[in-house]
C-alpha positions in Angstrom: 0.7 -29.8 -16.6 -1.8 -27.0 -16.4 -5.5 -27.9 -16.1 -7.9 -26.7 -18.8 -9.1 -23.3 -17.6 -12.8 -22.7 -16.6 -12.6 -19.0 -17.3 -10.8 -16.7 -19.7 -10.1 -14.0 -17.2 -10.6 -12.8 -13.6 -10.8 -9.6 -11.7 -8.9 -9.2 -8.4 -9.7 -6.3 -6.0 -6.7 -5.0 -4.0 -6.6 -2.5 -1.2 -4.4 0.5 -0.4 -2.5 0.6 2.9 -1.5 3.0 5.6 1.4 2.5 7.9 0.2 3.0 11.4 3.9 2.7 12.5 7.0 2.8 10.4 10.3 2.5 12.2 13.5 2.6 10.1 16.8 1.0 11.1 20.2 2.1 9.9 21.3 1.8 6.3 22.6 -1.7 5.8 25.6 -2.8 3.7 23.1 -4.1 1.0 21.7 -0.6 0.5 18.5 -1.4 2.3 17.1 -0.4 5.7 15.6 -2.9 8.2 12.2 -1.7 9.1 9.4 -2.6 11.5 6.0 -1.5 10.3 2.4 -2.0 11.2 0.1 -2.0 8.1 -3.6 -1.5 7.9 -5.4 -2.1 4.6 -8.1 0.4 3.8 -11.1 0.6 1.6 -9.5 2.3 -1.4 -9.1 -0.2 -4.2 -7.6 -1.0 -7.5 -9.3 -3.6 -9.7 -6.8 -5.8 -11.6 -8.1 -7.9 -14.6 -5.9 -10.7 -15.9 -7.0 -12.6 -19.0 -5.5 -15.0 -21.5 -4.3 -13.6 -24.8 -3.6 -15.0 -28.2 -0.3 -17.0 -28.5 2.6 -14.7 -29.4 0.9 -11.5 -28.2 3.0 -11.2 -25.0 1.9 -9.2 -22.0 -0.2 -6.1 -22.7 -1.4 -3.6 -20.1 -4.0 -0.9 -20.1 -4.7 1.6 -17.3 -7.9 3.6 -16.5 -9.4 5.2 -13.4 -9.1 8.3 -11.2 -5.4 7.9 -10.5 -4.2 6.4 -13.8 -2.1 9.4 -14.8 1.6 8.7 -14.4 1.4 5.0 -14.1 4.1 3.4 -16.3 2.9 1.1 -19.1 6.4 -0.5 -19.7 8.2 -3.3 -17.9 8.9 -1.1 -14.9 5.2 -1.5 -13.9 5.1 -3.9 -11.0 2.0 -5.7 -12.4 4.0 -6.7 -15.5 6.9 -7.8 -13.3 4.5 -9.9 -11.3 3.1 -11.5 -14.5 6.6 -12.2 -15.8 7.7 -13.8 -12.5 4.5 -15.9 -12.2 4.9 -17.1 -15.8 8.5 -18.1 -15.2 7.9 -19.6 -11.7 4.8 -21.7 -12.6 5.4 -22.3 -16.3 2.4 -20.3 -17.4 1.7 -19.1 -21.0 3.5 -15.8 -21.4 0.6 -14.2 -23.3 -1.6 -12.1 -21.0 -3.9 -9.1 -21.0 -3.7 -7.0 -17.8 -6.1 -4.1 -17.1 -5.7 -1.8 -14.1 -8.6 0.3 -12.9 -6.8 2.7 -10.5 -8.2 4.3 -7.4 -5.1 4.2 -5.2 -2.8 7.2 -5.6 0.4 6.8 -7.6 3.7 7.3 -5.7 1.5 8.3 -2.7 2.9 6.0 0.0 -0.2 3.8 -0.2 1.3 0.8 -2.1 -0.6 1.3 -5.3 2.0 -0.4 -7.6 2.5 -3.2 -5.0 -1.3 -3.7 -4.8 -1.5 -4.2 -8.6 1.3 -6.8 -8.4 -0.6 -8.6 -5.7 -3.7 -8.5 -7.8 -1.8 -10.2 -10.7 -0.4 -12.9 -8.4 -3.8 -13.7 -6.9 -5.5 -13.4 -10.3 -3.1 -15.8 -12.1 -3.4 -18.3 -9.2 -7.2 -18.3 -9.7 -7.2 -18.2 -13.5 -4.8 -21.1 -13.9 -6.1 -22.9 -10.8 -2.6 -23.2 -9.4 -3.7 -23.7 -5.8 -0.8 -21.7 -4.4 -0.9 -21.1 -0.6 -1.0 -17.5 0.7 2.5 -17.9 2.1 3.8 -19.0 -1.3 2.1 -16.0 -3.0 3.6 -13.7 -0.4 7.0 -15.2 -1.1 6.7 -14.6 -4.8 5.4 -11.0 -4.0 8.5 -10.2 -1.9 10.7 -10.7 -4.9 8.8 -7.8 -6.6 8.5 -5.3 -3.8 8.5 -5.0 -0.1 4.8 -4.0 0.2 3.4 -6.7 -2.2 3.1 -9.5 0.5 1.0 -7.2 2.7 -1.2 -6.3 -0.3 -1.9 -10.1 -0.6 -2.5 -10.5 3.2 -4.6 -7.4 3.9 -6.2 -6.7 7.3 -3.7 -5.5 9.9 -0.2 -7.0 10.0 3.3 -6.4 11.2 6.0 -6.2 8.6 9.7 -6.8 9.4 12.9 -7.2 7.4 12.3 -4.9 4.5 8.6 -4.8 5.5 8.0 -8.0 3.4 8.0 -10.6 6.3 4.4 -10.5 7.3 2.7 -11.5 10.5 -1.1 -10.9 10.8 -1.9 -8.9 14.0 -4.8 -9.1 16.4 -7.0 -6.0 15.9 -10.6 -5.2 16.9 -12.9 -2.6 15.5 -13.2 -0.5 12.4 -11.4 2.8 11.8 -12.3 5.9 9.8 -9.7 7.5 7.6 -9.5 10.8 5.7 -6.7 10.8 3.1 -5.2 14.1 1.9 -3.7 13.4 -1.5 -1.0 15.4 -3.2 -0.9 16.3 -6.9 2.7 15.1 -7.2 4.2 11.8 -5.9 7.3 11.3 -3.9 10.0 8.8 -4.8 10.5 6.3 -2.0 14.3 6.0 -2.6 14.7 9.8 -2.3 12.7 9.9 1.0 15.0 7.2 2.4 18.1 9.1 1.3 16.8 12.3 2.9 16.1 10.3 6.1 19.7 9.1 6.1 20.9 12.7 5.6 18.8 14.0 8.5 20.0 11.2 10.8 23.7 11.4 9.8 26.0 10.9 12.8 23.2 9.7 15.0 23.1 6.2 16.6 20.0 4.5 15.1 18.4 1.7 17.2 17.0 -1.6 15.7 13.4 -1.0 15.0 10.8 -2.5 17.4 7.0 -2.8 17.3 5.3 -0.1 19.4 3.5 -1.8 22.3 1.1 1.2 22.9 0.0 0.9 19.2 -0.6 -2.8 19.4 -2.5 -2.4 22.7 -4.8 0.2 21.0 -5.4 -2.2 18.1 -6.2 -5.1 20.4 -8.6 -2.9 22.4 -10.2 -1.4 19.3 -9.4 2.1 20.8 -9.3 4.6 18.0 -8.3 7.5 20.3 -5.3 5.6 21.7 -4.4 4.5 18.2 -4.4 8.1 17.0 -1.9 9.1 19.7 0.3 6.1 18.9 0.7 6.6 15.1 4.4 7.1 14.2 6.4 7.3 11.0 10.2 7.8 11.1 10.1 8.8 7.4 7.7 11.6 8.1 10.4 14.3 8.8 12.2 13.3 5.6 9.0 13.5 3.5 8.2 16.9 5.1 11.8 18.1 4.4 11.3 17.3 0.7 7.7 18.6 0.6 7.3 21.3 3.3 3.6 21.8 2.5 2.9 18.4 4.2 3.4 20.2 7.5 0.6 22.5 6.7 -1.6 19.6 5.8 -0.9 17.9 9.1 -1.7 21.2 10.9 -5.1 21.4 9.3 -5.9 17.9 10.5 -4.9 18.7 14.0 -6.9 22.0 14.0 -10.0 20.0 13.0 -9.6 17.5 15.8 -8.2 14.4 14.0 -7.4 11.7 16.5 -4.1 11.4 14.7 -2.4 12.3 11.5 0.5 10.7 9.7 2.4 10.7 6.4 1.6 7.3 4.9 4.8 5.3 4.2 7.2 7.5 2.2 4.4 10.0 1.4 3.1 12.3 0.2 -0.4 11.1 1.2 -1.4 12.2 4.7 -3.7 9.9 6.6 -5.9 11.3 9.3 -7.7 9.0 11.8 -11.2 10.4 12.7 -14.0 9.3 15.1 -16.9 8.7 12.7 -18.5 9.5 9.3 -19.6 13.0 10.5 -16.1 13.9 11.7 -14.7 12.5 8.4 -17.0 14.8 6.4 -16.1 17.9 8.4 -12.3 17.2 7.9 -12.8 16.4 4.2 -14.5 19.8 3.7 -11.8 21.6 5.7 -9.0 20.0 3.8 -10.6 20.5 0.4 -11.1 24.3 1.1 -7.6 24.7 2.6 -5.8 25.0 -0.7 -2.9 22.7 0.6 -4.1 19.4 -0.9 -5.1 18.3 -4.5 -7.9 16.0 -3.4 -9.3 14.3 -0.4 -10.8 10.7 -0.2 -12.2 8.7 2.7 -11.8 5.1 3.6 -12.3 2.6 6.4 -10.0 -0.1 7.7 -9.1 -2.8 8.0 -10.0 -4.1 4.5 -9.5 -7.5 3.1 -6.3 -8.3 1.1 -6.3 -9.2 -2.7 -9.3 -11.2 -3.6 -11.1 -12.4 -6.7 -14.4 -10.5 -7.3 -15.3 -11.8 -10.8 -14.4 -14.4 -13.4 -15.5 -14.4 -17.0 
């Protein structure tokens, strides 16, 4: 039986992610690819409010913020899916108000929808004082989407399986990122399909974690990390959106330590040395005419956490 609640609602803050490495295995018989990825959470956040509603009102959702445009408000929204799954799994009241304040790009390869689902899971655990372990929360999250467990975990972690089996990784230091955003998203399934098309007839190895990348993280060596960034979906994303190659070129020209398409794109993440370097690259990208907007962030950031209750 649920305890009486001390609060009516809570706000969870959830980070965006970049994939420092994304290695993609062959297409499996289940229609999915086995992947090995190294995630880093960065300081670009969505705030997810979950609150109790009047009996019989069901789940309602409202969305505001810089990147609210294009976010679905129906049952395809991962935040709603998370609320429905949590209510069913833990016998919670099915009447909830969800508010998303968006800063993470939509369909940008930065796990914005997954972050919102993570915020709902952590928020409902806190609101109803369920006392669920992080492992349990990640297990629930994996049923919603492959990136949800990492959004709960945060920091730096290795993802295997579909990217949803999470192992926190040793990492030192803080890293400065400049993120070149695109005005239009890319569909993850279409990027994977293009990856399969480009690799047709090739022998694809089982994905492995990059040892140079892990050594760079353990040493806190941003220069070595920049050289070790890799994403096997990048050529597919660039094939579907050729302008991404121009964006990557601008970053290289302005001395980025490394540049990579994040996840399935189209956000391009550039690792830079410091704040001053970040500002220079931000100005260069903004005036290049090849990106819609540029934001900055640092990593690693904490995973989904409660910042307010009311």
